[in-house]
Backbone atoms as SQL, in Angstrom:
CREATE TABLE atoms (id INTEGER PRIMARY KEY, chain TEXT, resi INTEGER, resn TEXT, atom TEXT, x REAL, y REAL, z REAL);
INSERT INTO atoms VALUES
  (1, 'A', 1, 'MET', 'N', -4.309, -15.222, 5.794),
  (2, 'A', 1, 'MET', 'CA', -3.541, -14.865, 4.610),
  (3, 'A', 1, 'MET', 'C', -4.163, -15.536, 3.397),
  (4, 'A', 2, 'ARG', 'N', -4.333, -14.783, 2.340),
  (5, 'A', 2, 'ARG', 'CA', -4.910, -15.305, 1.102),
  (6, 'A', 2, 'ARG', 'C', -3.809, -15.478, 0.064),
  (7, 'A', 3, 'PRO', 'N', -3.904, -16.546, -0.736),
  (8, 'A', 3, 'PRO', 'CA', -2.941, -16.699, -1.835),
  (9, 'A', 3, 'PRO', 'C', -3.111, -15.558, -2.846),
  (10, 'A', 4, 'ILE', 'N', -2.008, -14.986, -3.276),
  (11, 'A', 4, 'ILE', 'CA', -2.003, -13.832, -4.174),
  (12, 'A', 4, 'ILE', 'C', -1.793, -14.301, -5.608),
  (13, 'A', 5, 'ARG', 'N', -2.648, -13.826, -6.529),
  (14, 'A', 5, 'ARG', 'CA', -2.470, -14.112, -7.958),
  (15, 'A', 5, 'ARG', 'C', -1.444, -13.160, -8.544),
  (16, 'A', 6, 'TYR', 'N', -1.604, -11.866, -8.266),
  (17, 'A', 6, 'TYR', 'CA', -0.601, -10.905, -8.721),
  (18, 'A', 6, 'TYR', 'C', -0.663, -9.655, -7.854),
  (19, 'A', 7, 'ALA', 'N', 0.414, -8.901, -7.914),
  (20, 'A', 7, 'ALA', 'CA', 0.518, -7.644, -7.165),
  (21, 'A', 7, 'ALA', 'C', 1.198, -6.611, -8.046),
  (22, 'A', 8, 'ILE', 'N', 0.714, -5.386, -7.977),
  (23, 'A', 8, 'ILE', 'CA', 1.324, -4.271, -8.689),
  (24, 'A', 8, 'ILE', 'C', 1.759, -3.263, -7.632),
  (25, 'A', 9, 'GLY', 'N', 3.006, -2.869, -7.682),
  (26, 'A', 9, 'GLY', 'CA', 3.508, -1.900, -6.723),
  (27, 'A', 9, 'GLY', 'C', 4.929, -2.241, -6.351),
  (28, 'A', 10, 'PRO', 'N', 5.512, -1.473, -5.517),
  (29, 'A', 10, 'PRO', 'CA', 4.919, -0.393, -4.739),
  (30, 'A', 10, 'PRO', 'C', 4.942, 0.947, -5.469),
  (31, 'A', 11, 'GLU', 'N', 4.022, 1.792, -5.078),
  (32, 'A', 11, 'GLU', 'CA', 4.022, 3.189, -5.480),
  (33, 'A', 11, 'GLU', 'C', 4.152, 3.986, -4.187),
  (34, 'A', 12, 'ARG', 'N', 5.284, 4.653, -4.011),
  (35, 'A', 12, 'ARG', 'CA', 5.575, 5.311, -2.740),
  (36, 'A', 12, 'ARG', 'C', 5.062, 6.746, -2.715),
  (37, 'A', 13, 'LEU', 'N', 4.351, 7.073, -1.650),
  (38, 'A', 13, 'LEU', 'CA', 3.948, 8.439, -1.341),
  (39, 'A', 13, 'LEU', 'C', 4.624, 8.804, -0.030),
  (40, 'A', 14, 'SER', 'N', 5.252, 9.957, 0.006),
  (41, 'A', 14, 'SER', 'CA', 5.957, 10.360, 1.223),
  (42, 'A', 14, 'SER', 'C', 5.624, 11.801, 1.567),
  (43, 'A', 15, 'ALA', 'N', 6.111, 12.229, 2.711),
  (44, 'A', 15, 'ALA', 'CA', 5.870, 13.594, 3.166),
  (45, 'A', 15, 'ALA', 'C', 6.484, 14.594, 2.194),
  (46, 'A', 16, 'GLU', 'N', 6.004, 15.808, 2.229),
  (47, 'A', 16, 'GLU', 'CA', 6.498, 16.850, 1.337),
  (48, 'A', 16, 'GLU', 'C', 7.986, 17.105, 1.583),
  (49, 'A', 17, 'TRP', 'N', 8.713, 17.327, 0.516),
  (50, 'A', 17, 'TRP', 'CA', 10.163, 17.485, 0.618),
  (51, 'A', 17, 'TRP', 'C', 10.557, 18.729, 1.383),
  (52, 'A', 18, 'TRP', 'N', 9.686, 19.731, 1.446),
  (53, 'A', 18, 'TRP', 'CA', 10.060, 20.987, 2.090),
  (54, 'A', 18, 'TRP', 'C', 9.859, 20.964, 3.607),
  (55, 'A', 19, 'ARG', 'N', 9.314, 19.900, 4.145),
  (56, 'A', 19, 'ARG', 'CA', 9.167, 19.812, 5.602),
  (57, 'A', 19, 'ARG', 'C', 10.540, 19.709, 6.246),
  (58, 'A', 20, 'ASN', 'N', 10.589, 19.943, 7.520),
  (59, 'A', 20, 'ASN', 'CA', 11.873, 20.001, 8.226),
  (60, 'A', 20, 'ASN', 'C', 12.505, 18.641, 8.482),
  (61, 'A', 21, 'GLY', 'N', 11.880, 17.563, 8.038),
  (62, 'A', 21, 'GLY', 'CA', 12.463, 16.241, 8.220),
  (63, 'A', 21, 'GLY', 'C', 12.082, 15.585, 9.531),
  (64, 'A', 22, 'MET', 'N', 11.326, 16.260, 10.359),
  (65, 'A', 22, 'MET', 'CA', 10.927, 15.694, 11.639),
  (66, 'A', 22, 'MET', 'C', 9.881, 14.589, 11.466),
  (67, 'A', 23, 'ASP', 'N', 9.000, 14.737, 10.495),
  (68, 'A', 23, 'ASP', 'CA', 7.970, 13.743, 10.235),
  (69, 'A', 23, 'ASP', 'C', 8.409, 12.855, 9.081),
  (70, 'A', 24, 'VAL', 'N', 9.073, 11.761, 9.409),
  (71, 'A', 24, 'VAL', 'CA', 9.505, 10.834, 8.372),
  (72, 'A', 24, 'VAL', 'C', 8.374, 9.836, 8.182),
  (73, 'A', 25, 'THR', 'N', 7.513, 10.131, 7.225),
  (74, 'A', 25, 'THR', 'CA', 6.377, 9.256, 6.957),
  (75, 'A', 25, 'THR', 'C', 6.364, 8.891, 5.485),
  (76, 'A', 26, 'TYR', 'N', 5.863, 7.707, 5.198),
  (77, 'A', 26, 'TYR', 'CA', 5.727, 7.258, 3.822),
  (78, 'A', 26, 'TYR', 'C', 4.641, 6.199, 3.776),
  (79, 'A', 27, 'ARG', 'N', 4.128, 5.948, 2.601),
  (80, 'A', 27, 'ARG', 'CA', 3.220, 4.847, 2.340),
  (81, 'A', 27, 'ARG', 'C', 3.590, 4.239, 0.996),
  (82, 'A', 28, 'ASP', 'N', 3.729, 2.933, 0.976),
  (83, 'A', 28, 'ASP', 'CA', 3.934, 2.179, -0.260),
  (84, 'A', 28, 'ASP', 'C', 2.612, 1.503, -0.597),
  (85, 'A', 29, 'TYR', 'N', 1.999, 1.896, -1.721),
  (86, 'A', 29, 'TYR', 'CA', 0.700, 1.358, -2.124),
  (87, 'A', 29, 'TYR', 'C', 0.873, 0.190, -3.088),
  (88, 'A', 30, 'PHE', 'N', 0.006, -0.813, -2.937),
  (89, 'A', 30, 'PHE', 'CA', 0.009, -2.004, -3.771),
  (90, 'A', 30, 'PHE', 'C', -1.421, -2.314, -4.206),
  (91, 'A', 31, 'ARG', 'N', -1.579, -2.744, -5.449),
  (92, 'A', 31, 'ARG', 'CA', -2.847, -3.294, -5.924),
  (93, 'A', 31, 'ARG', 'C', -2.673, -4.804, -5.983),
  (94, 'A', 32, 'ILE', 'N', -3.528, -5.525, -5.280),
  (95, 'A', 32, 'ILE', 'CA', -3.393, -6.963, -5.096),
  (96, 'A', 32, 'ILE', 'C', -4.646, -7.660, -5.613),
  (97, 'A', 33, 'GLU', 'N', -4.471, -8.813, -6.248),
  (98, 'A', 33, 'GLU', 'CA', -5.611, -9.670, -6.597),
  (99, 'A', 33, 'GLU', 'C', -5.337, -11.055, -6.047),
  (100, 'A', 34, 'ASP', 'N', -6.335, -11.616, -5.346),
  (101, 'A', 34, 'ASP', 'CA', -6.158, -12.963, -4.816),
  (102, 'A', 34, 'ASP', 'C', -6.605, -14.000, -5.839),
  (103, 'A', 35, 'GLU', 'N', -6.463, -15.279, -5.507),
  (104, 'A', 35, 'GLU', 'CA', -6.774, -16.350, -6.451),
  (105, 'A', 35, 'GLU', 'C', -8.252, -16.441, -6.789),
  (106, 'A', 36, 'GLN', 'N', -9.118, -15.845, -5.975),
  (107, 'A', 36, 'GLN', 'CA', -10.559, -15.876, -6.242),
  (108, 'A', 36, 'GLN', 'C', -11.024, -14.625, -6.986),
  (109, 'A', 37, 'GLY', 'N', -10.091, -13.770, -7.395),
  (110, 'A', 37, 'GLY', 'CA', -10.418, -12.600, -8.190),
  (111, 'A', 37, 'GLY', 'C', -10.764, -11.352, -7.388),
  (112, 'A', 38, 'ARG', 'N', -10.684, -11.416, -6.063),
  (113, 'A', 38, 'ARG', 'CA', -10.953, -10.230, -5.248),
  (114, 'A', 38, 'ARG', 'C', -9.737, -9.314, -5.297),
  (115, 'A', 39, 'ARG', 'N', -10.013, -8.009, -5.436),
  (116, 'A', 39, 'ARG', 'CA', -8.925, -7.039, -5.580),
  (117, 'A', 39, 'ARG', 'C', -8.910, -6.081, -4.397),
  (118, 'A', 40, 'TYR', 'N', -7.712, -5.784, -3.936),
  (119, 'A', 40, 'TYR', 'CA', -7.520, -4.957, -2.744),
  (120, 'A', 40, 'TYR', 'C', -6.518, -3.859, -3.050),
  (121, 'A', 41, 'TRP', 'N', -6.626, -2.790, -2.298),
  (122, 'A', 41, 'TRP', 'CA', -5.662, -1.697, -2.340),
  (123, 'A', 41, 'TRP', 'C', -5.042, -1.642, -0.956),
  (124, 'A', 42, 'LEU', 'N', -3.791, -2.061, -0.852),
  (125, 'A', 42, 'LEU', 'CA', -3.086, -2.134, 0.431),
  (126, 'A', 42, 'LEU', 'C', -1.989, -1.089, 0.477),
  (127, 'A', 43, 'TYR', 'N', -1.619, -0.722, 1.690),
  (128, 'A', 43, 'TYR', 'CA', -0.421, 0.102, 1.825),
  (129, 'A', 43, 'TYR', 'C', 0.398, -0.354, 3.013),
  (130, 'A', 44, 'ARG', 'N', 1.681, -0.098, 2.898),
  (131, 'A', 44, 'ARG', 'CA', 2.651, -0.407, 3.947),
  (132, 'A', 44, 'ARG', 'C', 3.258, 0.911, 4.375),
  (133, 'A', 45, 'SER', 'N', 3.317, 1.138, 5.668),
  (134, 'A', 45, 'SER', 'CA', 3.959, 2.338, 6.200),
  (135, 'A', 45, 'SER', 'C', 4.950, 1.901, 7.269),
  (136, 'A', 46, 'CYS', 'N', 5.550, 2.865, 7.918),
  (137, 'A', 46, 'CYS', 'CA', 6.490, 2.529, 8.990),
  (138, 'A', 46, 'CYS', 'C', 5.768, 1.886, 10.176),
  (139, 'A', 47, 'GLU', 'N', 4.434, 1.921, 10.181),
  (140, 'A', 47, 'GLU', 'CA', 3.644, 1.345, 11.270),
  (141, 'A', 47, 'GLU', 'C', 3.100, -0.043, 10.957),
  (142, 'A', 48, 'GLY', 'N', 3.212, -0.512, 9.697),
  (143, 'A', 48, 'GLY', 'CA', 2.728, -1.841, 9.340),
  (144, 'A', 48, 'GLY', 'C', 1.952, -1.841, 8.033),
  (145, 'A', 49, 'TRP', 'N', 1.160, -2.918, 7.818),
  (146, 'A', 49, 'TRP', 'CA', 0.348, -3.105, 6.611),
  (147, 'A', 49, 'TRP', 'C', -1.102, -2.771, 6.916),
  (148, 'A', 50, 'PHE', 'N', -1.796, -2.157, 5.926),
  (149, 'A', 50, 'PHE', 'CA', -3.187, -1.746, 6.101),
  (150, 'A', 50, 'PHE', 'C', -3.953, -1.926, 4.796),
  (151, 'A', 51, 'VAL', 'N', -5.262, -2.195, 4.904),
  (152, 'A', 51, 'VAL', 'CA', -6.143, -2.229, 3.738),
  (153, 'A', 51, 'VAL', 'C', -6.693, -0.825, 3.546),
  (154, 'A', 52, 'HIS', 'N', -6.424, -0.231, 2.407),
  (155, 'A', 52, 'HIS', 'CA', -6.912, 1.111, 2.109),
  (156, 'A', 52, 'HIS', 'C', -8.270, 1.065, 1.424),
  (157, 'A', 53, 'GLY', 'N', -8.525, -0.014, 0.666),
  (158, 'A', 53, 'GLY', 'CA', -9.815, -0.132, 0.001),
  (159, 'A', 53, 'GLY', 'C', -9.950, -1.424, -0.770),
  (160, 'A', 54, 'PHE', 'N', -11.145, -1.609, -1.328),
  (161, 'A', 54, 'PHE', 'CA', -11.474, -2.776, -2.143),
  (162, 'A', 54, 'PHE', 'C', -11.919, -2.306, -3.511),
  (163, 'A', 55, 'PHE', 'N', -11.703, -3.118, -4.526),
  (164, 'A', 55, 'PHE', 'CA', -12.180, -2.841, -5.869),
  (165, 'A', 55, 'PHE', 'C', -13.369, -3.741, -6.146),
  (166, 'A', 56, 'PRO', 'N', -14.371, -3.249, -6.840),
  (167, 'A', 56, 'PRO', 'CA', -15.549, -4.084, -7.163),
  (168, 'A', 56, 'PRO', 'C', -15.214, -5.176, -8.166);
């Protein structure tokens, strides 16, 4: 675990509203910067936390 300087989010993306409701899926996206200036794009879903990408 890295110490976090700041976090922006969540921004929620979910399944299309017109689906039948059988697939209850969502992702909450966060932009994170640690104390050393490294920036990450993380998301949280019903399955856990994941790294979606890195920023230069």
